[in-house]
ZAGU-540217 format. One line per field, with one value per residue (C-alpha): z, y, x. Coordinates in steps of 0.001 Angstrom, whole numbers, plus 500000, padded with zeros to 6 digits. Example, Ala and Ser with C-alpha at 12.3 -4.5 7.8 and 13.67 -1.06 7.14 Angstrom:
BEGIN
z: c(507800 507140)
y: c(495500 498940)
x: c(512300 513670)
//
This chain:
BEGIN
z: c(597852 599029 597063 594178 590860 587922 584409 582742 579399 576549 575071 571818 568831 567482 564449 561220 559462 556192 553147 551856 554878 554112 550651 550739 550381 547288 545539 546428 544994 541739 541388 542096 539492 536891 537685 537230 533921 532695 533684 532043 528912 528891 529204 526410 524156 524803 523874 520750 519811 520221 518033 515122 511965 511995 508306 508766 511645 509669 506621 508837 510611 507260 506092 509359 508831 505180 506141 507779 504375 503014 500562 498912 501977 505697 507830 511298 513878 514134 510353 510410 512979 510749 507683 509650 511030 507595 506104 508978 508637 504845 505272 507750 505206 502539 504878 505791 502143 501165 504096 503144 499552 500669 502912 500030 498100 501031 502230 506051 507478 510850 511420 514312 517558 518312 514884 515417 518863 517436 514624 516999 519331 516337 515327 518809 518720 515212 516294 519260 516836 513700 515181 517055 514124 511574 514033 513999 510227 509807 511777 509621 506420 507599 508224 504646 503296 505346 503957 500277 500814 502863 505809 509531 510494 514223 514369 517357 516387 518975 517271 520474 519891 516268 517385 519741 517037 514489 516893 517876 514262 512956 515898 515177 511470 512252 514680 512003 509446 511848 512537 508812 508580 511428 509712 506430 508085 509801 506544 504758 507312 507073 503270 503376 504221 500611 498564 498919 501562 499153 497082 500223 501420 498068 497951 501558 500822 497755 499753 502611 500145 498309 501525 502739 499518 499346 502944 502459 499145 499637 503372 505032 502243 501821 505577 505565 502603 504333 507559 505695 503542 506558 508337 505424 504382 507755 507038 503593 505111 507158 506105 506478 508833 506997 504051 503336 500513 497693 497159 493490 490654 489092 491688 492191 495489 495259 495286 491463 491117 489834 492481 496139 498601 500814 497924 497049 499659 501994 499320 496830 499352 500089 496385 495433 498530 498053 495573 494924 494895 492066 494164 494764 491085 490029 492506 491370 487645 488123 485675 485864 486609 486522 488910 488212 487537 489590 489000 490839 491372 494313 494577 496151 493323 490797 490776 488436 487066 483712 485353 487425 484250 482623 485680 485472 481791 482711 485348 482774 480485 483339 484388 480868 481188 477437 476933 479119 477827 479491 480533 482815 483362 486628 487624 491420 493833 495629 497978 495467 496326 493915 494516 495381 494131 490678 490569 491912 489566 486417 487862 488849 485516 483499 485781 486575 482911 483564 484344 486276 486187 488519 490046 492893 492245 495745 499323 500076 500340 497335 499074 500048 496683 494915 496880 496472 493095 490119 487600 488901 488633 484929 484290 486009 484148 480782 481434 482607 479833 477106 478322 478519 475215 473435 474609 473887 470338 469374 469557 466613 466679 467062 470009 472144 475282 475544 476825 479455 481461 484778 487748 490614 492048 491563 489681 487187 486711 486200 483885 481594 481336 478992 476328 474384 473323 473190 469771 471325 473953 471314 469108 471717 474204 474078 476865 479924 483289 485337 488719 490721 488192 489702 488183 486919 484636 481080 479141 481490 481315 477504 477173 479774 478034 474668 475932 473963 474338 477196 478736 482448 483628 486490 483936 480504 477347 474478 472056 473969 475546 472153 472838 476242 479133 482319 485117 488364 489312 487926 486047 483981 482046 479662 479693 475913 475877 474780 475179 474948 478051 481237 483793 487243 489065 491878 491914 495532 495087 496109 494380 491056 491648 493680 491800 492780 490470 493084 494926 492459 489661 489888 488103 485663 487881 490673 488278 487171 488992 491520 490460 493018 495622 496009 498220 496408 499192 498083 496202 495164 497572 496581 498725 500931 498694 497945 501623 502152 499299 500545 503937 502150 500682 504083 504762 501182 501190 504358 502641 501818 498356 495740 497620 497969 496777 497454 494210 494623 493173 489968 488737 487867 485496 484088 483182 481866 479434 478414 478305 479171 478477 475760 477005 479949 481094 483157 485809 486189 486584 489409 490977 490751 492387 495284 495649 495610 498397 500703 500007 502424 500779 501399 500280)
y: c(536437 533320 532519 534727 532973 533744 533199 530172 530613 528841 525962 526734 524874 522149 523254 522286 519324 520470 519354 517660 515348 514129 512918 509364 509166 506950 509454 512335 510420 509692 513328 514489 512110 513311 516916 516223 514482 517448 519863 517743 517468 521221 521783 519260 520936 524329 522953 521325 524445 526661 524354 524217 526279 529040 528584 524829 525174 527565 525312 522211 523756 524471 520898 519497 521435 520400 516737 516825 517407 514562 511940 508908 506858 507438 507337 505886 508320 506503 506522 510209 510630 508846 510845 514095 513216 512443 515577 517721 516578 516940 520522 521180 519953 522212 525195 524457 524136 527359 529189 527914 529050 532524 532888 531917 534866 537192 537454 537198 538643 536901 537820 540121 538299 540404 539599 535914 536129 537834 535326 532366 533786 534357 530732 529581 531637 530372 526769 527198 528462 526384 522925 522718 524387 521889 519044 519940 520451 517091 515363 517072 516069 512482 512414 513566 510826 508203 509484 509173 505760 504414 503428 503667 507308 506646 505576 506959 509650 510273 513387 514533 511708 512648 515505 513204 510587 513249 514890 511601 510473 513788 514025 510568 511325 514679 513048 510551 513304 515330 512282 511890 515593 515261 512331 514242 517259 515145 513431 516792 518298 515270 515442 519174 518218 517256 519111 522482 522518 523013 520043 517972 518752 517781 514520 513757 514261 512022 509349 509365 509214 506314 504405 505024 503781 500817 499869 500065 498192 495614 495032 496115 495228 491630 491130 492488 490261 487232 487886 488618 485532 483304 484786 484549 481115 479851 481416 479825 476391 476702 475941 478214 477017 474833 474047 470304 468215 468081 464812 465389 464712 468122 469824 469962 468488 465623 461971 461945 465129 465440 468119 467203 468963 469860 471602 474037 476688 478240 480254 477396 475031 477618 478100 474423 473628 476580 477504 476626 473013 471381 471531 475269 475906 473887 475682 479079 478421 476211 473819 470881 471990 470350 470383 473438 472704 474469 473653 475174 474701 476078 477140 473756 471886 472401 473787 476746 478924 477178 473770 475037 476191 472812 471143 473417 472472 468790 469296 470979 467968 465551 467231 467726 471505 472050 470555 473171 476263 478769 478518 481277 481917 483767 485495 485508 488204 488014 485180 483203 484546 484233 486409 483984 486434 486457 482661 482161 484783 482958 479559 480639 482405 479287 476659 475174 474580 476320 475691 478082 477776 479570 479171 480659 482553 483918 483671 487393 489747 491995 495100 493379 491662 494977 496639 493825 492224 493564 491115 487822 488688 489557 486565 484283 485830 485385 481859 480588 482199 481153 477540 477405 479222 476824 473815 475594 476598 472965 472126 472761 476286 475060 472822 475324 476899 480659 481746 484511 486136 487891 489161 491580 494071 492676 489834 492330 493751 490279 489148 492156 491355 488503 490978 493690 495630 495676 494019 491233 490662 490565 488190 485661 485731 485958 488509 489994 491320 493171 494736 497291 497562 499281 502612 501362 498691 499302 498242 500080 503207 503130 502750 505433 507884 507134 507970 510226 513959 515296 511836 511841 509809 508528 506836 506855 506313 504624 503687 503895 500432 498741 497109 498467 499652 501305 500752 502738 501655 499206 501949 502707 499451 499509 496297 496058 496575 493648 494846 492555 494090 495425 497353 497560 500565 502569 506293 505963 502924 504040 501025 502365 505986 505751 506840 508363 511263 512393 513938 516773 516510 517013 514045 514516 512617 515164 518066 516697 517128 514342 511423 509775 508001 510703 513723 517051 518451 516394 518373 517838 519181 518838 516319 515786 513965 511262 510303 510537 508119 505867 505665 504950 501763 500105 499511 499776 496138 496639 498913 497901 496559 499277 501331 501258 498096 495830 494340 491869 492611 494282 490993 490021 492979 492526 488850 489466 491965 489950 486466 485422 482385 482626 484283 486008 489107 492243 490914 487852 490108 491931 488583 487448 490675 490049 486529 487682 490123 487151 485455 485874 487101 489030 489133)
x: c(495404 493617 490498 491392 490554 492766 491394 492915 494571 492758 494776 496518 495124 497377 499303 497570 499026 500573 498628 501752 501881 498374 499533 500896 504640 504416 502162 504508 507429 505562 504482 507991 509390 506886 507723 511433 510689 508650 511390 514076 511963 511486 515245 515841 513314 514865 518294 516891 514993 518053 520165 517739 517795 515206 514457 514270 511815 509629 509364 509096 506093 504457 505056 503686 500461 500235 500721 497283 495670 493493 494711 493121 492170 491550 494689 494923 496322 499654 500097 499271 502025 504527 503480 503665 507087 508506 506975 508249 511845 511557 510376 513165 515726 514217 514411 518020 519033 517257 518850 522295 521797 520692 523721 525982 524554 525163 521557 521618 518388 518881 522498 521584 520643 517567 516062 516720 515099 511994 511611 511945 509318 507046 507538 506565 503375 502601 503115 500737 498087 498669 499275 495921 494147 495418 494842 491144 491144 492875 490141 487498 489290 489611 485875 485302 487586 485756 482487 483468 485138 482199 484365 483711 483199 483472 487124 489010 491513 494190 495488 497167 499659 500284 502511 504453 505077 505991 508451 510097 510467 511752 514152 515542 515991 517597 520018 521033 521502 523651 525780 526413 527230 529737 531428 531524 533149 535789 536683 536760 539135 541369 541419 542224 545809 546358 543729 541957 539234 536270 537444 537975 534438 532958 534903 533959 530250 530468 532309 529789 526874 528497 529158 525620 524012 526387 525684 521935 521856 524599 524561 521335 518888 520151 519879 516326 515473 516938 515073 511826 512286 512851 509850 507410 508651 507456 504072 504045 504612 501431 497883 494886 492137 489643 491937 491970 493451 490874 489051 488288 490706 490009 492189 495935 497022 494520 495488 495430 497472 501024 501581 501836 499563 502530 504343 501555 502327 499789 497956 498021 496473 493798 493073 492642 490575 488196 485527 481901 480794 478889 475721 476156 476810 473779 471543 472802 472417 469333 470947 473370 476923 480351 483272 485475 489127 491771 495442 498374 502098 504078 507684 508456 506753 509581 513138 512459 509673 509855 509530 506623 504880 505443 503948 500890 500401 500737 498045 495810 496231 495586 492357 490999 491149 491538 488077 486378 484578 486897 490556 491824 495552 496135 499349 499350 500476 503809 502950 500907 497457 494523 491468 488689 486062 487645 487842 484319 482865 483953 482998 479483 479032 479915 478430 481841 482721 486032 489680 491918 495701 498113 501532 503525 506753 507462 506280 506688 503682 503203 504554 507800 508128 507564 510357 512859 512161 510208 511641 510269 506529 506783 509032 506517 503577 505279 506562 503175 501134 503582 503523 499728 499307 501665 499641 496349 497408 498119 494441 492090 490681 487105 488048 489909 488475 488324 491728 491452 494257 493829 495757 495414 497896 501405 499719 498281 501763 503228 500423 500838 504526 503555 502393 504135 501057 497274 497435 499494 496802 494062 496055 497116 494225 490443 490273 491938 490747 493351 492565 494535 497357 500428 501351 504724 503185 504354 501233 498859 501022 501102 497342 496678 498998 497335 493838 491546 492066 489975 489641 490580 493552 491407 489136 490797 488810 490618 487862 484617 485087 485297 488672 489760 487636 488889 486374 486358 482818 480262 478402 481516 481102 478115 476103 476441 480221 482398 485991 488998 490595 489012 491037 489461 490939 489403 490018 491180 493442 496960 498544 497287 498281 501490 504597 507965 507096 504547 507493 507962 505377 501637 500037 497194 494764 495214 494811 491423 488108 487714 485536 483209 485326 487981 487478 487470 489668 492673 495277 498874 501504 505171 507077 503995 501507 504076 504344 500593 499850 502667 500933 497625 499106 499507 495799 494520 493361 491303 488788 485208 484372 484657 487248 490992 492686 489692 488351 485502 482076 483269 484732 481172 480829 484333 483960 480446 481956 485025 483507 479985 477811 475158 471996 473637 471711 472487 470115 472325 475348 473592 472694 476307 477504 475132 476500 480137 479349 478762 482113 485046 488225 491424 495012)
//
């Protein structure tokens, strides 16, 4: 056996390292955690899905899809998510109520489990098809709205997150509703010890509804108002960058003024420290100009609205305002804001031979003030105009300035509260310019309802612009027209068109062919359009001039129609519009 060579066995290859071992431990842990989250979420969704009403889910899906339809203004993706969530839970409630009513009449198409299983699977398939489809359609519709409102068409739309926001919101609302239902049932069962069960259930529902409304109105709302008031009062105590105490006696807050600079409020300080200078006015008119008068009183200037108004009249007397050519009484918005474009328009037009009077009645933004207090704006508008008018009427008729009233948004609502009718406006004032009038304003509503037959609600015609002219765009106001009242209202301004009646009634303006500025794809959808227009309100003031709730350039046309200097021409109106386009502004 010596010398015999045996073949050597080849070494076995080392076992391959599992792919998992090549993944860092930290990464494996993160992936494992995400997988567990996805599985838990899937189990949660299955539980939620199995507990929901089939009819509610069906109608909720329809409402979710309809919520993607276009409205007046473009919606940011997160606002779309909120609108979709509210509409979805609203549709779910409708489906539940309809299903309950059908069962009461003995109609139970889903009583058998296999039918219920088939319908639920059909809903799942429908959701997988309809949700992406209407997500794409929603993006297309939003592009169309941006096109007609001349806004940025390249905004990012994270529509994948719309579904997430809508689900989270509708889930939260549904959980709250189920909690109230549980409480109602417990109270009903307890009350059934003494009265029949149906009566106990009815009484329990009424009791829970009463407690809910009482809690919201008498407990929660005052707390919200208090917190909001404290927050916005701090804002009101500040001063906008660049605002300085005026150095001329023609302004409130100056050394000669009866009103202290510190008492004017943030918007009042901005108003009296802004505006064109005498040099700018002279250069624009190519003629000598005078210093415009601006008087203002803040909520800290006097203990009551009536005292504020008296202080404003005293300031008008001090500054010689009743000797000017034009005297403008402005009712401010909630926090005391005056549109600088409106003020500058009249001052440039008249070469500074003007006086503008305003006062603050709140330090809350218009939206908050509208929700919490509708009485104060009209009270402030009436008190201020009555005080100024009384002082103005004492002067000889041939020595009075033209008396003009104006206001924007909540200010337009408050300003119109000083008048009972169009005849009252024409009798007591020389003209009025109101912009973005809220839909609930009495005088605006009366005039709109009294429009000529066949005249659209979007742009009513009363008498061919002889006394009243509704203006949606500059071309709506003829250069030769001399109305007493001009309403500036964009066809896509949600402040003008929002109304609780949108929930169940199709308004005339949505039954009419769309005027330029509103997409033709917008239509009225019960319960849905209301929430869409509500969402439109949030960013309505961020739109470019001529869209939404942004009123700037059209003040030139409005004041040229209501009150203009001798020899004023349409070319000068166009020049003034170009100048206003360069002015910074914003409520």
